[in-house]
C-alpha positions as CSV (number, residue, x, y, z in Angstrom):
1,M,-26.1,-50.8,122.9
2,S,-24.1,-53.1,120.9
3,A,-20.7,-51.9,119.3
4,E,-21.9,-53.2,115.9
5,T,-25.3,-51.2,116.3
6,V,-23.2,-48.0,117.1
7,G,-20.9,-48.8,114.3
8,R,-23.7,-49.2,111.8
9,V,-25.5,-46.0,112.6
10,N,-22.0,-44.0,112.8
11,G,-21.3,-45.5,109.4
12,L,-24.6,-43.8,107.9
13,T,-23.5,-40.8,109.7
14,A,-20.4,-40.7,107.8
15,R,-21.7,-41.6,104.5
16,W,-24.7,-39.1,104.8
17,A,-22.1,-36.3,105.5
18,Q,-20.6,-36.8,102.2
19,A,-23.8,-36.2,100.3
20,L,-24.8,-33.0,102.3
21,P,-24.4,-29.2,101.4
22,E,-22.5,-26.8,103.8
23,G,-24.4,-25.2,106.6
24,T,-26.5,-28.2,107.8
25,A,-27.4,-30.2,110.8
26,F,-28.6,-33.8,110.8
27,S,-29.5,-37.1,112.8
28,A,-28.6,-40.6,111.7
29,P,-30.2,-42.4,114.7
30,G,-33.7,-41.3,114.0
31,V,-33.5,-42.2,110.2
32,W,-31.8,-45.7,110.9
33,S,-34.5,-46.8,113.4
34,L,-37.3,-46.0,111.1
35,L,-35.4,-47.9,108.1
36,G,-35.0,-50.7,110.6
37,F,-39.0,-51.0,111.2
38,L,-39.6,-50.6,107.4
39,A,-37.1,-53.2,106.5
40,D,-38.9,-55.6,108.8
41,G,-42.1,-55.1,106.7
42,A,-40.6,-55.1,103.2
43,T,-40.2,-57.6,100.7
44,G,-38.2,-58.2,97.6
45,P,-35.7,-55.7,96.5
46,A,-36.9,-53.0,98.6
47,R,-36.2,-55.3,101.7
48,A,-32.8,-55.9,100.2
49,E,-32.0,-52.3,99.6
50,L,-33.0,-51.5,103.2
51,A,-31.0,-54.0,104.7
52,G,-28.0,-52.8,102.9
53,A,-28.3,-49.2,103.9
54,L,-28.7,-50.4,107.8
55,G,-25.7,-52.9,107.3
56,V,-27.8,-55.5,109.2
57,S,-30.1,-58.3,107.7
58,A,-33.6,-57.6,107.5
59,D,-34.8,-60.3,109.7
60,Q,-32.7,-58.7,112.5
61,A,-33.6,-55.0,111.5
62,A,-36.7,-54.5,113.8
63,G,-34.6,-55.8,116.8
64,A,-31.7,-53.6,116.2
65,A,-33.9,-50.5,115.8
66,R,-35.7,-51.5,119.1
67,E,-32.5,-51.9,120.7
68,L,-31.3,-48.5,119.5
69,L,-34.5,-46.7,120.9
70,V,-33.9,-48.2,124.3
71,A,-30.5,-47.2,124.2
72,L,-31.5,-43.7,123.4
73,A,-33.9,-43.5,126.0
74,S,-31.3,-44.2,128.7
75,V,-28.7,-41.5,127.7
76,S,-29.0,-38.7,130.2
77,G,-30.2,-35.3,128.6
78,L,-31.6,-37.2,125.6
79,D,-35.3,-37.8,124.8
80,A,-36.1,-40.2,121.9
81,A,-39.5,-41.2,120.7
82,L,-41.3,-43.1,118.0
83,G,-44.7,-42.4,116.6
84,L,-46.9,-44.4,114.0
85,W,-50.3,-43.0,112.7
86,T,-52.4,-44.9,110.0
87,H,-55.4,-43.8,108.2
88,Q,-58.6,-45.4,109.7
89,G,-59.1,-47.5,106.7
90,L,-55.7,-49.1,106.8
91,A,-55.5,-52.6,108.6
92,L,-52.0,-53.3,109.9
93,R,-50.4,-56.7,110.3
94,E,-50.6,-57.2,114.0
95,E,-47.3,-58.9,114.2
96,W,-45.5,-56.1,112.7
97,R,-47.2,-53.4,115.0
98,A,-46.7,-55.5,117.9
99,G,-42.8,-55.1,117.1
100,L,-42.9,-51.4,117.6
101,P,-42.7,-49.8,121.1
102,A,-45.6,-49.6,123.2
103,G,-47.7,-46.4,123.0
104,T,-46.7,-45.3,119.6
105,Y,-49.9,-46.0,117.5
106,G,-52.5,-43.3,116.4
107,V,-55.1,-43.2,113.8
108,F,-56.0,-40.4,111.5
109,G,-59.3,-39.8,109.3
110,D,-60.1,-37.6,106.2
111,D,-59.9,-34.3,108.2
112,L,-56.3,-33.7,107.1
113,V,-56.0,-30.4,108.8
114,T,-56.9,-31.8,112.1
115,A,-54.6,-34.7,111.7
116,Q,-51.8,-32.5,110.5
117,E,-52.0,-30.4,113.8
118,R,-52.0,-33.5,115.8
119,L,-48.6,-34.7,113.8
120,D,-47.1,-31.3,114.2
121,A,-48.1,-31.0,117.9
122,W,-46.3,-34.6,118.6
123,A,-43.2,-33.2,117.0
124,A,-43.1,-29.9,118.9
125,E,-43.7,-31.9,122.2
126,R,-41.3,-34.4,121.7
127,T,-38.6,-31.9,120.8
128,G,-39.4,-29.4,123.5
129,G,-40.6,-26.8,120.5
130,L,-37.2,-26.9,118.9
131,V,-39.0,-28.6,116.0
132,E,-42.4,-27.0,115.6
133,R,-43.7,-29.2,112.8
134,M,-43.6,-32.7,111.4
135,P,-41.4,-32.7,108.3
136,V,-44.0,-34.4,106.2
137,T,-47.4,-33.2,105.0
138,L,-50.3,-35.5,104.9
139,T,-52.2,-35.7,101.6
140,R,-55.4,-37.5,100.5
141,D,-53.2,-40.4,99.3
142,A,-51.3,-40.8,102.7
143,R,-52.1,-44.0,104.5
144,M,-49.4,-44.2,107.1
145,V,-46.9,-42.0,109.0
146,L,-43.9,-43.4,110.7
147,A,-41.8,-40.9,112.9
148,S,-39.0,-40.6,115.1
149,A,-38.0,-37.6,117.5
150,L,-34.8,-36.8,119.1
151,A,-34.1,-34.0,121.3
152,L,-30.7,-33.5,123.4
153,R,-29.4,-30.8,125.8
154,T,-26.1,-30.4,127.8
155,T,-24.6,-27.8,130.0
156,W,-20.8,-27.2,129.8
157,R,-18.8,-28.6,132.8
158,Q,-17.0,-25.0,132.1
159,P,-18.8,-22.2,130.6
160,F,-17.5,-20.0,127.8
161,A,-17.1,-16.4,128.3
162,E,-18.3,-14.1,125.5
163,Q,-15.9,-12.2,123.5
164,P,-16.5,-10.6,120.1
165,L,-14.6,-12.7,117.4
166,R,-13.3,-10.8,114.1
167,P,-11.4,-13.1,111.9
168,D,-8.9,-11.6,109.8
169,A,-8.9,-14.2,107.2
170,G,-11.1,-16.9,105.6
171,P,-14.8,-16.7,104.7
172,W,-15.8,-14.8,107.9
173,R,-13.0,-12.1,107.4
174,G,-14.6,-8.7,108.2
175,R,-17.5,-10.0,110.2
176,T,-17.8,-9.5,114.0
177,L,-19.0,-12.8,115.6
178,R,-20.6,-13.9,118.9
179,G,-17.2,-15.2,119.8
180,L,-16.6,-17.7,122.7
181,H,-13.5,-18.2,124.6
182,R,-12.2,-20.2,127.5
183,R,-9.1,-21.3,129.0
184,S,-8.6,-24.9,130.8
185,P,-5.9,-27.0,132.3
186,R,-6.7,-29.8,129.9
187,P,-4.6,-29.4,126.6
188,D,-5.3,-33.0,125.7
189,R,-9.0,-31.8,125.2
190,V,-7.7,-31.0,121.7
191,G,-5.6,-32.9,119.1
192,V,-4.8,-33.4,115.5
193,T,-5.5,-36.4,113.4
194,G,-4.0,-37.1,109.6
195,T,-6.4,-38.7,107.0
196,A,-5.8,-39.3,103.4
197,D,-7.7,-36.2,102.7
198,G,-5.7,-33.9,105.1
199,F,-5.2,-33.0,108.8
200,V,-8.1,-32.4,111.1
201,T,-8.1,-30.5,114.4
202,A,-10.7,-32.2,117.0
203,L,-11.6,-30.5,120.1
204,T,-14.1,-32.1,122.6
205,V,-16.3,-30.0,124.8
206,P,-17.6,-32.1,127.6
207,G,-21.3,-31.9,128.7
208,D,-22.3,-32.4,132.3
209,N,-24.5,-35.2,131.4
210,G,-22.5,-37.7,129.4
211,I,-23.1,-36.0,126.1
212,D,-20.1,-34.3,124.5
213,V,-19.8,-32.0,121.5
214,H,-16.8,-32.4,119.3
215,L,-15.7,-29.4,117.0
216,M,-13.7,-30.4,113.9
217,L,-11.6,-28.0,111.7
218,G,-10.0,-29.3,108.6
219,E,-7.6,-28.1,106.2
220,E,-9.0,-25.2,104.1
221,R,-9.1,-27.5,101.0
222,M,-11.0,-30.3,102.6
223,T,-15.0,-30.8,102.2
224,P,-17.4,-30.9,105.0
225,G,-17.9,-34.5,104.3
226,Q,-14.3,-35.4,104.7
227,V,-13.8,-33.3,107.9
228,L,-16.9,-35.1,109.5
229,A,-15.9,-38.5,108.4
230,A,-12.5,-37.9,110.0
231,G,-14.7,-36.7,113.1
232,V,-16.5,-40.0,113.2
233,G,-13.2,-41.7,113.1
234,V,-11.8,-39.9,115.9
235,V,-15.0,-40.5,118.1
236,E,-14.8,-44.1,117.4
237,R,-11.1,-44.2,118.1
238,A,-10.5,-45.6,114.9
239,L,-8.2,-42.5,114.0
240,P,-5.3,-41.9,116.0
241,L,-5.3,-38.5,117.8
242,A,-2.2,-36.7,118.9
243,G,-3.3,-34.8,122.0
244,G,-2.4,-31.1,122.5
245,G,-0.1,-31.8,125.5
246,S,2.2,-34.0,123.4
247,L,2.4,-31.7,120.3
248,P,5.5,-29.6,119.5
249,H,5.8,-25.9,119.5
250,G,4.5,-24.1,116.5
251,H,1.4,-24.4,113.9
252,V,0.5,-28.0,114.5
253,G,-2.6,-28.5,112.8
254,P,-5.5,-26.6,111.3
255,G,-6.3,-23.7,113.6
256,L,-4.0,-25.4,116.3
257,Y,-0.9,-23.7,117.7
258,V,1.4,-24.7,120.7
259,E,3.2,-21.4,122.0
260,Q,5.4,-20.2,124.9
261,Q,3.6,-17.4,126.7
262,P,4.8,-15.2,129.6
263,A,3.4,-16.2,132.9
264,V,3.6,-14.6,136.5
265,E,4.2,-17.8,138.1
266,P,5.1,-21.5,137.1
267,S,2.1,-23.3,135.6
268,P,1.2,-26.4,133.8
269,P,0.2,-26.4,130.1
270,T,-3.2,-24.9,129.4
271,L,-5.8,-25.0,126.5
272,D,-7.0,-21.7,125.1
273,V,-10.1,-22.2,122.9
274,R,-11.8,-19.6,120.7
275,T,-14.9,-20.4,118.6
276,V,-18.3,-19.0,117.9
277,A,-21.8,-19.5,118.9
278,Y,-24.0,-21.0,116.3
279,E,-27.6,-21.9,115.5
280,V,-28.0,-24.4,112.4
281,R,-31.3,-25.5,111.1
282,A,-32.0,-27.7,107.9
283,D,-34.7,-29.8,106.3
284,H,-33.6,-33.0,104.4
285,D,-35.5,-34.7,101.7
286,L,-34.4,-38.3,102.4
287,L,-35.8,-39.5,98.9
288,A,-33.4,-37.1,97.2
289,L,-30.6,-39.5,98.4
290,A,-32.8,-42.7,98.1
291,G,-29.9,-44.8,97.3
292,L,-28.1,-43.8,100.7
293,F,-31.1,-44.7,102.6
294,G,-32.1,-47.8,100.8
295,L,-35.5,-46.2,99.5
296,T,-35.0,-46.2,95.6
297,T,-37.3,-49.4,95.4
298,A,-39.5,-48.6,98.0
299,A,-40.5,-45.2,96.5
300,D,-41.7,-47.0,93.4
301,A,-45.6,-46.5,93.6
302,G,-46.0,-49.0,90.9
303,R,-45.5,-51.9,93.3
304,A,-46.5,-52.9,96.8
305,H,-43.3,-53.2,98.9
306,F,-44.4,-53.6,102.5
307,P,-46.7,-56.8,102.6
308,G,-45.3,-57.4,106.1
309,I,-46.8,-54.3,107.3
310,S,-50.3,-54.6,105.5
311,D,-52.3,-56.2,103.0
312,F,-53.0,-53.1,101.6
313,P,-50.2,-52.0,98.9
314,L,-47.8,-49.4,100.2
315,A,-44.7,-47.3,98.9
316,I,-43.0,-44.5,100.2
317,G,-44.5,-41.3,99.1
318,Q,-42.5,-38.7,101.6
319,A,-39.3,-39.2,103.8
320,R,-38.0,-36.1,105.5
321,Q,-36.0,-34.7,108.3
322,S,-36.0,-31.5,110.2
323,A,-33.1,-30.8,112.3
324,L,-31.8,-27.9,114.6
325,A,-28.4,-27.5,116.4
326,Q,-27.6,-24.5,118.7
327,F,-24.1,-24.1,120.5
328,G,-23.6,-21.1,123.0
329,P,-21.6,-20.2,126.1
330,L,-23.5,-22.3,128.4
331,G,-24.3,-25.5,126.7
332,F,-25.7,-27.1,123.5
333,R,-29.0,-28.4,122.4
334,A,-30.4,-30.1,119.3
335,A,-33.4,-31.7,118.0
336,A,-34.3,-33.7,114.9
337,V,-37.6,-35.2,113.6
338,T,-37.7,-37.8,110.9
339,A,-40.9,-39.2,109.2
340,V,-41.7,-41.3,106.3
341,A,-45.1,-41.2,104.9
342,A,-46.6,-44.3,102.9
343,A,-49.0,-44.0,100.2
344,P,-50.7,-46.2,97.6
345,G,-48.2,-47.8,95.5
346,G,-47.6,-50.1,94.5
347,V,-7.7,-3.0,133.3
348,S,-5.0,-2.9,136.2
349,A,-1.3,-2.6,136.7
350,P,0.8,-4.6,134.4
351,P,1.7,-7.8,135.8
352,Q,5.8,-8.7,136.2
353,Y,6.4,-11.8,133.9
354,R,9.2,-14.1,135.4
355,Y,8.3,-17.3,133.7
356,E,6.9,-18.8,130.5
357,S,4.0,-21.4,130.2
358,T,2.9,-23.7,127.4
359,V,-0.3,-22.6,125.8
360,V,-2.3,-24.8,123.2
361,R,-4.4,-22.5,121.3
362,A,-7.1,-23.8,119.3
363,V,-9.3,-21.1,116.9
364,F,-12.5,-22.1,115.2
365,D,-12.7,-18.9,113.0
366,R,-13.8,-20.4,109.7
367,P,-16.3,-23.2,108.8
368,F,-16.0,-26.4,110.9
369,G,-18.0,-29.5,111.8
370,F,-19.5,-30.6,114.8
371,L,-20.7,-33.9,116.3
372,A,-22.8,-34.3,119.3
373,V,-21.9,-37.8,121.0
374,D,-22.9,-40.0,123.7
375,R,-19.6,-40.4,125.8
376,E,-20.4,-43.8,126.8
377,S,-21.4,-45.6,123.6
378,R,-19.6,-43.1,121.2
379,L,-22.9,-43.0,119.2
380,V,-22.9,-39.8,117.1
381,L,-26.5,-38.3,117.9
382,V,-26.4,-35.2,115.8
383,A,-24.1,-33.8,113.3
384,G,-23.5,-31.0,111.2
385,W,-21.4,-28.0,109.4
386,V,-21.2,-24.3,110.7
387,T,-20.9,-21.8,107.8
388,D,-23.0,-19.1,109.2
389,P,-22.2,-18.4,112.7
390,A,-24.2,-15.9,115.3
391,P,-23.1,-12.4,114.9
392,E,-22.2,-10.2,117.9
393,P,-25.5,-8.8,119.2
394,V,-26.1,-5.2,119.0
395,M,-26.7,-3.9,122.6
396,S,-30.3,-2.2,122.7
397,F,-29.6,-0.3,125.7
398,P,-26.5,0.4,128.0
399,G,-25.5,-2.7,130.1
400,A,-27.5,-5.2,128.0
401,V,-26.2,-8.7,128.2
402,P,-26.7,-11.2,125.0
403,P,-28.8,-14.1,125.9
404,G,-26.8,-17.3,126.8
405,L,-27.9,-20.6,125.8
């Protein structure tokens, strides 16, 4: 995957983050690939707007979208798919259809219940059941559905231990949360960066298959979009990150502390992380942000915008995404399905402490952002913001163990 394509998709992630509410999950790669194929078949202002949202010329859009899908298919732990369905009465331009990956094409008729069941089954199958339904609903006017699905999972190289977390300040104060804790000898897995909007603490949680999850905690006054945009900059190495091992003692960043702690023997600096388990689900109406995705003109049903796809006049009637992200003691998994529908349109003895060791302590005990990233290309696969973490489970019987991811 070219660095240019990674930068364009990550740029869409950063811009989308600025426009979203708190408590969300979203995936830009699936949207970007669909926009690329739409741009290839569009004309006039719709073609120009789609190219602007993509950051690539419309003539190159389909090729870039194919390149992205091929690259996604090569990422370990990630499944990506594209699907196209048309009404049995719609004739496609063969040259446009030939530009899509093989095996993506299907037809639906006037039995919309059966057709919707097939689309929903495709979404569930391609995401391992994480997303159970296609985000768009077939209507009598629907003539074409173009969809992408993405599902990823990774297992932590080092699992977290589960310990209840009870924040004593902030929005989660007074709650008992499903806390996660681990200590490692890699203090540079965490660091702090400065932006025009404020300081951001960034923690990397490595997966075992080339997918890492980055947790981002900003200053309390910062918006989710500002924090996630900084996270994209850190991932792309466009923003410098001062690693935990080089930081001075004290409170050095949001939720980040460097301390001297008693030790029973000499030891190198360590990283102590406390965070929370979470599950975030979100549904997005892309047409509510039509300008961001270059869909303003394309959604105008008074004109035909896609003569490169079909002689039949088409406009975008629906564009939606459903996304899910789960972070637990053993790993992370996420999924997103994006679809556009075209309609006519136009206890022990205390130890004896003789030494001190440096501990870099990172605490994520108030709302924070996350980015799931392909380690090799630095492409952001899924992003989101945590506002409602998982509560500490109530034991149903003695000795019960909360389920882990």
